[in-house]
C-alpha positions in Angstrom: 0.0 0.0 0.0 1.3 3.5 -0.9 0.4 5.9 1.9 0.0 9.7 1.8 0.9 11.6 5.0 -1.5 14.3 6.2 0.0 16.7 8.8 -1.5 19.7 10.6 0.6 21.7 13.1 -0.5 23.6 16.1 2.3 26.0 17.1 2.3 27.8 20.5 4.2 31.0 20.5 4.9 32.8 23.8 4.4 36.5 23.2 7.2 38.7 24.4 5.2 40.9 26.8 6.7 42.1 30.0 3.8 40.9 32.0 1.3 38.0 31.7 -1.9 38.1 29.7 -4.3 38.5 32.6 -2.1 39.6 35.5 0.8 41.9 36.2 3.3 39.1 37.0 6.7 39.2 35.3 7.4 36.9 32.4 11.2 36.8 32.5 12.5 33.3 31.8 14.7 31.4 34.4 13.4 32.8 37.7 13.3 30.6 40.8 10.1 28.4 40.8 6.9 30.1 41.9 8.5 33.6 42.3 6.5 35.1 39.4 3.0 33.8 40.2 0.4 36.2 41.5 -3.0 35.4 43.2 -4.6 35.5 39.7 -2.0 33.0 38.3 -2.7 30.8 41.3 -6.4 30.7 40.6 -7.4 32.1 44.0 -11.1 32.7 44.5 -12.3 36.2 44.1 -9.5 37.3 41.7 -10.4 38.7 38.3 -8.4 38.7 35.1 -7.4 42.0 33.4 -6.5 41.7 29.7 -3.0 42.8 28.7 -3.5 45.2 25.7 0.0 44.5 24.3 -0.9 40.8 23.8 -3.7 42.0 21.6 -1.4 44.2 19.6 1.1 41.4 19.0 -1.6 39.0 17.9 -2.9 41.6 15.4 0.7 42.2 14.1 1.0 38.5 13.4 -2.4 38.3 11.6 -1.5 41.3 9.4 2.0 39.8 8.8 0.4 36.7 7.2 -2.4 38.7 5.5 -5.0 36.9 7.6 -8.5 38.0 8.6 -8.6 40.0 11.8 -11.5 39.4 14.1 -13.0 42.8 14.8 -14.8 41.1 17.7 -13.1 38.2 19.5 -14.2 36.4 22.6 -12.3 34.6 25.4 -13.6 31.2 26.4 -13.0 28.8 29.3 -11.5 25.5 28.2 -12.2 23.1 31.1 -9.9 20.3 32.1 -8.0 19.2 35.2 -4.3 19.1 35.3 -2.0 19.8 38.3 -0.3 22.8 36.7 -3.7 24.5 35.9 -4.8 25.8 39.3 -8.2 27.2 38.1 -9.3 23.9 36.6 -9.8 25.7 33.3 -7.6 27.6 30.7 -8.7 31.0 29.3 -8.5 30.5 25.6 -10.5 31.4 22.4 -12.6 29.0 20.5 -15.5 30.1 18.3 -14.3 33.7 17.7 -10.5 34.0 17.6 -8.6 37.2 17.1 -6.9 36.0 13.9 -8.8 34.1 11.2 -7.8 32.5 7.9 -4.4 33.3 6.4 -1.6 31.5 4.6 2.1 31.0 4.6 4.3 30.3 1.6 7.2 27.8 2.2 10.3 27.0 0.0 11.6 23.5 -0.1 15.2 22.3 -0.7 14.5 21.4 -4.4 13.3 24.9 -5.1 9.6 24.1 -5.0 7.2 26.5 -3.3 4.0 25.6 -1.5 1.3 27.6 0.2 0.0 26.2 3.5 -3.3 27.5 4.8 -3.6 28.8 8.4 -7.0 28.1 9.9 -6.7 30.5 12.8 -4.5 32.0 15.5 -6.0 32.6 18.9 -4.8 34.0 22.2 -4.7 32.0 25.4 -2.9 31.7 28.7 0.0 29.2 29.2 -0.2 26.6 31.9 2.4 26.0 34.6 5.2 23.4 34.4 5.4 20.0 36.1 8.9 19.2 37.5 9.7 15.5 37.8 13.5 15.2 38.0 14.0 17.0 41.3 11.6 15.0 43.4 11.6 11.3 44.3 8.1 9.8 44.0 6.5 13.3 43.7 6.0 16.0 41.1 6.8 19.6 41.7 4.6 22.4 40.2 6.2 25.7 39.0 3.6 28.3 38.2 6.0 31.0 36.9 4.8 30.2 33.3 1.1 30.0 34.2 -0.6 33.0 32.5 2.2 33.8 30.0 0.4 35.0 26.8 0.3 32.4 24.0 -0.6 32.8 20.4 -1.7 29.3 19.1 -1.3 29.1 15.3 -3.3 26.3 13.7 -2.4 25.2 10.2 -4.7 23.5 7.7 -3.9 19.7 7.3 -2.1 20.5 4.0 1.4 19.5 5.0 2.5 16.2 3.4 6.0 15.4 4.7 8.5 16.0 7.5 10.4 18.3 5.1 7.4 20.5 4.5 6.6 20.6 8.2 10.1 21.8 9.1 10.0 24.4 6.2 6.7 25.7 7.5 8.0 26.0 11.1 11.2 27.7 10.0 9.2 30.2 7.9 6.8 30.8 10.8 9.8 31.2 13.2 11.4 33.8 10.9 8.1 35.8 10.7 7.5 36.0 14.4 11.1 37.1 14.9 10.8 39.8 12.2 7.5 41.0 13.8 9.2 41.1 17.2 6.2 39.4 18.9 8.4 36.6 20.4 12.0 35.6 20.7 11.0 32.2 19.3 13.5 30.4 21.6 12.5 26.8 21.3 15.0 25.6 23.9 13.2 27.9 26.5 9.7 26.9 25.3 8.9 30.2 23.6 7.8 28.2 20.5 6.4 24.7 20.9 4.7 22.5 18.3 2.0 19.9 18.5 2.0 17.6 15.4 -1.3 16.0 14.2 -0.4 13.2 11.8 -2.4 10.5 9.9 -2.0 8.3 6.9 -4.4 7.5 4.1 -4.1 5.4 1.0 -2.8 7.7 -1.8 -5.7 9.0 -3.8 -8.2 8.7 -1.0 -10.0 11.9 0.0 -11.1 11.0 3.5 -8.5 11.5 6.3 -7.3 8.6 8.3 -7.3 8.5 12.2 -4.8 11.0 13.5 -2.4 10.9 16.4 -1.2 14.1 18.1 2.4 14.4 19.2 2.6 17.0 22.0 5.1 19.8 22.7 8.0 19.1 20.3 10.6 21.8 20.8 13.1 21.7 18.0 13.0 21.6 14.2 15.2 18.4 14.2 12.9 16.7 16.7 9.8 17.6 14.7 11.4 16.0 11.6 12.4 12.8 13.5 9.1 12.5 15.4 7.1 12.7 12.1 9.3 10.2 10.4 9.0 7.8 13.3 5.2 8.2 13.6 4.7 7.7 9.8 6.6 4.4 10.1 4.6 3.4 13.2 1.3 4.0 11.6 2.2 2.4 8.3 3.4 -0.8 10.1 0.2 -0.8 12.2 -2.1 -0.4 9.2 -0.3 -2.9 7.0 -0.4 -5.6 9.7 -4.2 -5.3 9.9 -4.3 -3.0 13.0 -6.0 0.3 13.5 -4.6 3.7 14.5 -6.1 5.0 17.7 -6.9 8.7 18.1 -4.6 9.7 21.0 -2.1 12.1 22.3 1.5 10.8 22.2 4.9 12.1 23.4 8.1 12.1 21.5 11.1 10.6 23.3 14.2 12.1 21.7 16.6 9.8 23.5 14.9 6.7 22.2 13.7 8.3 19.0 10.2 7.0 19.4 6.7 8.2 20.2 4.7 6.7 23.0 1.1 6.9 24.1 0.2 9.6 26.7 -3.6 9.8 26.8 -6.7 9.4 24.6 -7.2 12.4 22.3 -9.9 14.9 23.5 -12.4 16.5 21.2 -13.7 20.1 21.6 -16.8 19.0 23.4 -14.7 17.3 26.0 -13.5 20.7 27.1 -17.0 22.2 27.6 -16.1 25.5 26.1 -18.2 28.5 27.1 -17.5 32.3 27.1 -15.6 33.5 30.1 -18.0 35.6 32.2 -15.1 37.6 33.7 -13.9 39.0 30.3 -15.8 41.2 27.9 -15.5 40.6 24.1 -12.6 42.4 22.5 -13.7 44.9 19.9 -11.1 46.2 17.5 -11.7 49.3 15.4 -10.5 49.6 11.8 -8.4 52.6 13.0 -6.6 50.5 15.5 -5.9 47.7 13.0 -4.5 50.3 10.5 -2.3 51.8 13.2 -0.8 48.4 13.9 -0.4 47.8 10.1 1.7 51.0 9.9 4.2 49.6 12.4 4.9 46.4 10.4 8.5 45.9 9.3 9.7 44.7 6.0 9.0 41.0 6.2 11.1 38.1 4.9 9.4 37.6 1.5 9.6 41.3 0.8 13.3 41.4 1.9 14.2 38.5 -0.3 12.6 40.2 -3.3 14.5 43.5 -2.5 17.8 41.7 -2.1 17.4 40.2 -5.5 16.3 43.4 -7.2 18.6 45.9 -5.3 21.7 43.8 -4.8 21.5 41.3 -7.7 21.6 38.3 -5.4 20.3 34.9 -6.4 17.1 33.8 -4.7 19.1 31.2 -2.8 21.5 33.7 -1.4 18.8 36.2 -0.6 16.7 33.6 1.2 19.7 32.6 3.4 20.5 36.2 4.3 16.9 37.1 4.9 16.2 34.1 7.2 16.5 36.3 10.2 16.1 40.0 10.7 19.4 40.3 12.6 21.3 38.4 9.8 19.8 40.6 7.1 20.7 43.8 9.0 24.3 42.4 9.5 24.7 41.7 5.7 23.4 45.2 4.8 25.7 46.9 7.2 28.7 44.9 5.7 27.6 45.8 2.2 27.2 49.5 3.1 30.6 49.9 4.8 32.9 47.6 2.8 32.7 49.0 -0.7 33.4 45.4 -1.9 30.0 44.9 -3.5 26.9 43.0 -2.3 28.0 39.6 -3.9 31.3 39.6 -2.1 29.6 40.6 1.2 27.0 37.9 0.7 29.6 35.2 0.1 31.6 36.1 3.3 28.5 36.5 5.5 26.7 33.3 4.2 29.9 31.3 3.9 32.7 32.1 6.3 30.7 33.8 9.0 27.7 31.5 9.1 30.0 28.5 8.9 31.9 29.6 11.9 28.7 30.5 13.8 27.1 27.1 13.1 30.3 25.3 14.1 30.3 27.2 17.4 26.5 26.9 17.8 26.2 30.7 18.0 23.5 33.1 16.8 24.3 36.1 14.6 23.7 38.4 17.6 26.5 36.5 19.4 29.0 36.8 16.6 32.6 37.6 17.9 33.1 39.5 14.6 30.9 42.6 14.2 29.5 43.8 10.9 31.9 46.8 10.9 34.9 44.5 11.5 34.0 42.2 8.6 33.3 45.3 6.4 36.8 46.6 7.3 38.3 43.2 6.3 36.5 43.2 2.9 37.5 46.8 2.3 41.2 45.8 2.5 40.6 43.0 0.0 38.9 45.4 -2.3 41.7 47.9 -2.2 44.4 45.2 -2.7 45.9 45.7 0.7 45.5 42.0 1.4 44.6 38.9 -0.6 41.6 36.7 -0.1 43.9 34.1 1.4 45.4 36.5 3.9 41.9 37.8 4.7 40.9 34.3 5.9 43.9 34.3 8.3 42.8 37.7 9.6 39.2 36.4 9.9 40.5 33.6 12.2 42.4 36.2 14.4 39.3 38.4 14.6 37.2 35.5 15.6 39.6 34.3 18.3 41.1 37.5 19.6 39.1 40.5 18.2 41.0 43.7 17.3 41.1 46.1 14.4 41.8 44.9 10.9 44.4 47.5 10.0 46.3 46.9 13.3 46.4 43.2 12.7 47.7 43.7 9.2 50.5 46.0 10.4 51.4 43.9 13.5 51.5 40.6 11.6 53.2 42.0 8.5 50.4 40.7 6.3 50.2 43.5 3.8 49.9 42.1 0.2 52.9 42.5 -2.1 51.8 44.6 -5.1 55.3 45.5 -6.4 55.3 44.0 -9.9 59.1 43.9 -10.1 59.4 42.0 -6.8 56.7 39.5 -7.8 58.2 39.1 -11.3 61.5 38.1 -9.7 59.8 35.3 -7.8 57.9 34.2 -10.9 61.1 34.0 -12.8 62.7 32.0 -10.0 59.9 29.4 -9.9 59.8 29.0 -13.7 63.6 28.5 -13.9 63.5 26.1 -11.0 60.9 23.8 -12.6 61.8 23.1 -16.2 59.9 19.8 -16.3 56.6 21.4 -15.3 57.2 24.2 -17.8 57.7 21.6 -20.6 54.5 19.8 -19.6 52.6 23.1 -19.6 53.9 24.1 -23.0 53.0 20.7 -24.5 49.5 20.6 -22.9 46.2 21.7 -24.5 44.3 24.6 -23.2 42.1 22.7 -20.7 45.1 20.9 -19.1 47.0 24.1 -18.9 44.4 25.5 -16.6 45.1 22.7 -14.2 48.9 22.9 -14.5 49.0 26.6 -13.9 47.9 26.0 -10.3 51.2 24.3 -9.6 53.1 27.5 -10.4 50.7 29.8 -8.6 51.0 27.6 -5.5 54.8 27.7 -5.6 54.9 31.4 -6.1 52.5 32.1 -3.2 54.5 29.8 -1.0 57.8 31.6 -1.9 56.1 35.0 -1.2 54.6 33.7 2.1 51.1 34.2 0.7 51.7 38.0 0.1 51.9 38.2 -3.6 48.9 39.7 -5.3 47.2 36.8 -7.0 46.1 38.8 -10.0 49.6 40.1 -10.7 50.9 36.5 -10.3 48.4 35.2 -12.9 49.1 38.0 -15.3 52.8 37.5 -15.2 52.6 33.7 -15.5 50.3 34.1 -18.5 52.7 36.4 -20.2 55.8 34.3 -19.5 54.3 30.9 -20.1 51.9 31.8 -22.8 54.3 31.2 -25.7 
């Protein structure tokens, strides 16, 4: 049987407000347990929620960012269920009238294909607390610091068909929320978490199969691995004559497997009803337009501009526009280096990102600032140093910091551009390698291109890497050409 995978994603994004959605408690990550939980967060009788206006603004920013419908009137509901880290016995959420309605997200895949994934809705809700198991023997601790943190739950249509598409969707969504500055998107800290709904159906069949939900997956890599494992589990089950049970499962990254957690609830299990303590939220057209006016240039727009303004390929533009900080870094390097956007793009997306990835650092943590890299490229552009020497200086900047010109001076790395001095070295290498000269002169044009590398290497070695490569190639061409 050939199976088609059907995936829908529910992404929970913690909004970066200074206080919680219905109380004045701090939302700073990493505080001691239960030091940021007020009487409202604890669900004490007689306390009343007060809506945080900034959470509304950030939700609207997201909706406008994906060109979605904005609910001019939205309602908060009570979602009733019992769990130890939910003191009230219900979660304040939105159900029938969310703040953000239908929208869409375009994703780009590795093979260059593009696909539009529909977004069903994005609604506001409060986060629950956190259960702590590892610090207690035979007991569970409850930390309510997270309880009441504003969440935006973004629900996709079941239009994702593979793990690759799911990861591309999440990365695109992550980029947008960072550009919009509505969340830091830090998956390691739980600022962005994903529930994966996955089912299989025979290819060509319209009806969906029975789905399983994988809860709270917190990295792109784990989402990919969890989906791949669950696809195999369901296919094995169906092909052996079994049935997939609708349930909630957890992904165990250590064992690379999903395991059953509880039966999957339906909406009616939660007994939704409008929260009597909160009035409907009514947004005027003027307010929505005021929020629209604050939107930044978004990733798709930036990619198009990088191609049009800087002449970059779509591939290069997409890499550089992946995060707002990286895009700003690249533009600063381009502005101050004078070396041209393509050279700047090559160094930022190649040498710099390679070093950052190896060190597991974000662009904001880069040991080399945009102005330092621009100064380095400026010295390549004006022939003070060669590209090879620049890579040496890059390593010094990365490890030790400093000023480019000072490093060039202190290390004696200035490029040799004296044609006479370089010519003497060229003559020395040619005279010292008669066999290679004979091979070169006897070779056809294609083979000569390979053989010339021997001479260039010897000359650069003799000059300690300081000879200007262009002058070296010009002189070799003139002296060996005949």
